[in-house]
C-alpha beads as a LAMMPS data file, in Angstrom:
LAMMPS data file: protein, C-alpha beads

138 atoms
137 bonds

1 atom types
1 bond types

-500.0 500.0 xlo xhi
-500.0 500.0 ylo yhi
-500.0 500.0 zlo zhi

Masses

1 110.0

Atoms # bond

1 1 1 0.000 0.000 0.000
2 1 1 1.385 3.376 -1.040
3 1 1 1.101 6.239 1.350
4 1 1 1.111 9.604 -0.276
5 1 1 2.809 12.462 1.473
6 1 1 0.987 15.576 2.489
7 1 1 3.229 17.810 0.357
8 1 1 1.340 20.001 -2.017
9 1 1 2.699 19.581 -5.541
10 1 1 0.940 22.703 -6.759
11 1 1 3.925 24.815 -5.626
12 1 1 5.919 23.915 -8.753
13 1 1 9.664 24.030 -9.206
14 1 1 11.667 26.225 -6.889
15 1 1 15.009 27.814 -7.714
16 1 1 17.780 27.525 -5.161
17 1 1 19.298 30.968 -4.643
18 1 1 22.176 29.912 -2.386
19 1 1 24.507 28.683 -5.190
20 1 1 23.721 31.766 -7.260
21 1 1 24.547 34.100 -4.366
22 1 1 27.781 32.158 -3.754
23 1 1 28.824 32.666 -7.384
24 1 1 28.028 36.389 -7.255
25 1 1 30.203 36.814 -4.163
26 1 1 33.044 34.810 -5.728
27 1 1 32.942 36.963 -8.869
28 1 1 32.836 40.124 -6.767
29 1 1 35.896 39.038 -4.788
30 1 1 37.736 38.064 -7.987
31 1 1 37.165 41.458 -9.627
32 1 1 38.059 43.366 -6.462
33 1 1 41.363 41.528 -6.174
34 1 1 42.141 41.869 -9.892
35 1 1 41.619 45.640 -9.840
36 1 1 43.675 45.950 -6.647
37 1 1 46.652 44.234 -8.325
38 1 1 46.310 46.472 -11.362
39 1 1 46.207 49.598 -9.170
40 1 1 49.243 48.531 -7.109
41 1 1 51.274 48.061 -10.314
42 1 1 50.413 51.576 -11.371
43 1 1 51.368 53.056 -7.993
44 1 1 54.835 51.495 -7.829
45 1 1 57.500 54.149 -7.623
46 1 1 59.671 53.178 -10.569
47 1 1 61.947 55.634 -12.334
48 1 1 61.833 54.690 -15.997
49 1 1 65.053 55.060 -18.012
50 1 1 65.464 57.634 -20.767
51 1 1 65.439 56.561 -24.414
52 1 1 66.362 58.579 -27.455
53 1 1 64.575 56.411 -30.012
54 1 1 61.282 56.134 -28.105
55 1 1 58.617 58.736 -27.734
56 1 1 55.044 59.382 -28.725
57 1 1 53.572 57.584 -31.707
58 1 1 54.722 59.276 -34.875
59 1 1 52.196 60.651 -37.322
60 1 1 53.116 57.924 -39.812
61 1 1 51.824 55.197 -37.487
62 1 1 48.495 56.819 -36.655
63 1 1 45.320 55.990 -38.514
64 1 1 44.451 58.439 -41.281
65 1 1 40.862 59.657 -41.088
66 1 1 39.593 61.078 -44.371
67 1 1 36.370 63.097 -44.198
68 1 1 34.298 63.807 -47.314
69 1 1 31.784 66.601 -46.759
70 1 1 28.465 67.104 -48.542
71 1 1 30.056 69.155 -51.343
72 1 1 32.756 66.532 -51.959
73 1 1 35.673 68.347 -50.289
74 1 1 38.277 66.015 -48.782
75 1 1 39.362 66.960 -45.261
76 1 1 42.253 65.295 -43.395
77 1 1 43.306 66.500 -39.928
78 1 1 41.341 69.721 -40.345
79 1 1 42.939 70.627 -43.696
80 1 1 41.133 70.557 -47.019
81 1 1 43.156 68.568 -49.543
82 1 1 42.886 68.004 -53.252
83 1 1 42.828 64.476 -54.606
84 1 1 46.487 64.708 -55.697
85 1 1 47.539 65.897 -52.220
86 1 1 45.579 63.031 -50.667
87 1 1 47.296 60.550 -52.991
88 1 1 50.716 61.963 -52.017
89 1 1 49.894 61.855 -48.297
90 1 1 48.632 58.274 -48.320
91 1 1 51.445 57.010 -50.580
92 1 1 54.022 58.584 -48.265
93 1 1 52.483 57.001 -45.181
94 1 1 52.250 53.589 -46.877
95 1 1 55.939 53.831 -47.834
96 1 1 56.793 54.291 -44.133
97 1 1 54.217 51.829 -42.767
98 1 1 52.838 49.186 -45.160
99 1 1 50.155 48.286 -42.551
100 1 1 48.755 51.860 -42.574
101 1 1 45.056 52.105 -41.704
102 1 1 42.673 54.569 -43.355
103 1 1 39.081 55.359 -42.354
104 1 1 36.826 57.154 -44.804
105 1 1 33.941 59.114 -43.319
106 1 1 31.521 60.351 -45.957
107 1 1 28.677 62.752 -45.278
108 1 1 25.303 61.131 -45.926
109 1 1 24.449 63.948 -48.363
110 1 1 27.713 63.535 -50.324
111 1 1 27.553 62.074 -53.789
112 1 1 28.802 58.504 -53.765
113 1 1 31.224 59.341 -56.586
114 1 1 33.259 61.554 -54.217
115 1 1 33.597 58.740 -51.693
116 1 1 34.524 56.267 -54.444
117 1 1 37.277 58.644 -55.612
118 1 1 38.779 58.624 -52.111
119 1 1 38.493 54.824 -51.849
120 1 1 40.118 54.518 -55.281
121 1 1 43.056 56.650 -54.156
122 1 1 43.438 54.517 -51.016
123 1 1 43.500 51.264 -52.989
124 1 1 45.891 52.679 -55.623
125 1 1 48.234 53.907 -52.864
126 1 1 48.537 50.458 -51.303
127 1 1 45.881 50.427 -48.583
128 1 1 44.573 46.867 -48.575
129 1 1 41.275 47.521 -46.793
130 1 1 40.174 51.111 -46.232
131 1 1 37.465 51.327 -43.581
132 1 1 34.172 53.130 -44.147
133 1 1 32.816 54.624 -40.933
134 1 1 29.091 54.572 -40.305
135 1 1 26.804 55.313 -37.390
136 1 1 24.815 52.492 -35.813
137 1 1 21.138 53.412 -35.542
138 1 1 18.829 51.371 -33.339

Bonds

1 1 1 2
2 1 2 3
3 1 3 4
4 1 4 5
5 1 5 6
6 1 6 7
7 1 7 8
8 1 8 9
9 1 9 10
10 1 10 11
11 1 11 12
12 1 12 13
13 1 13 14
14 1 14 15
15 1 15 16
16 1 16 17
17 1 17 18
18 1 18 19
19 1 19 20
20 1 20 21
21 1 21 22
22 1 22 23
23 1 23 24
24 1 24 25
25 1 25 26
26 1 26 27
27 1 27 28
28 1 28 29
29 1 29 30
30 1 30 31
31 1 31 32
32 1 32 33
33 1 33 34
34 1 34 35
35 1 35 36
36 1 36 37
37 1 37 38
38 1 38 39
39 1 39 40
40 1 40 41
41 1 41 42
42 1 42 43
43 1 43 44
44 1 44 45
45 1 45 46
46 1 46 47
47 1 47 48
48 1 48 49
49 1 49 50
50 1 50 51
51 1 51 52
52 1 52 53
53 1 53 54
54 1 54 55
55 1 55 56
56 1 56 57
57 1 57 58
58 1 58 59
59 1 59 60
60 1 60 61
61 1 61 62
62 1 62 63
63 1 63 64
64 1 64 65
65 1 65 66
66 1 66 67
67 1 67 68
68 1 68 69
69 1 69 70
70 1 70 71
71 1 71 72
72 1 72 73
73 1 73 74
74 1 74 75
75 1 75 76
76 1 76 77
77 1 77 78
78 1 78 79
79 1 79 80
80 1 80 81
81 1 81 82
82 1 82 83
83 1 83 84
84 1 84 85
85 1 85 86
86 1 86 87
87 1 87 88
88 1 88 89
89 1 89 90
90 1 90 91
91 1 91 92
92 1 92 93
93 1 93 94
94 1 94 95
95 1 95 96
96 1 96 97
97 1 97 98
98 1 98 99
99 1 99 100
100 1 100 101
101 1 101 102
102 1 102 103
103 1 103 104
104 1 104 105
105 1 105 106
106 1 106 107
107 1 107 108
108 1 108 109
109 1 109 110
110 1 110 111
111 1 111 112
112 1 112 113
113 1 113 114
114 1 114 115
115 1 115 116
116 1 116 117
117 1 117 118
118 1 118 119
119 1 119 120
120 1 120 121
121 1 121 122
122 1 122 123
123 1 123 124
124 1 124 125
125 1 125 126
126 1 126 127
127 1 127 128
128 1 128 129
129 1 129 130
130 1 130 131
131 1 131 132
132 1 132 133
133 1 133 134
134 1 134 135
135 1 135 136
136 1 136 137
137 1 137 138
């Protein structure tokens, strides 16, 4: 003869919160310790040696950002350039750094032909993959 318990099975499945809370505390402790180590490295009093060949990143190693405005003018670092000047600039940078990166930012009202001209110059100058910047809209 089977005797049924008096437990009510209508309660459904329950979720144990204790293991979840344990994991949250372990992650919290891990991140607190990791950031403390990072901070202590930064606060060490170390006198770095001088170097003549080091220094800030040269202009040749920085990414070139080419802006094309609505009228088709090409602007690099705040200066308006002609297509020949742009070709000279990019070719010179590629000669120094073959891995040079170029981002092309075209105004949405600009004719596509202006942006294609800039991309053409990039490819002809040796840029393997020029980037086209866009804005993500949700």
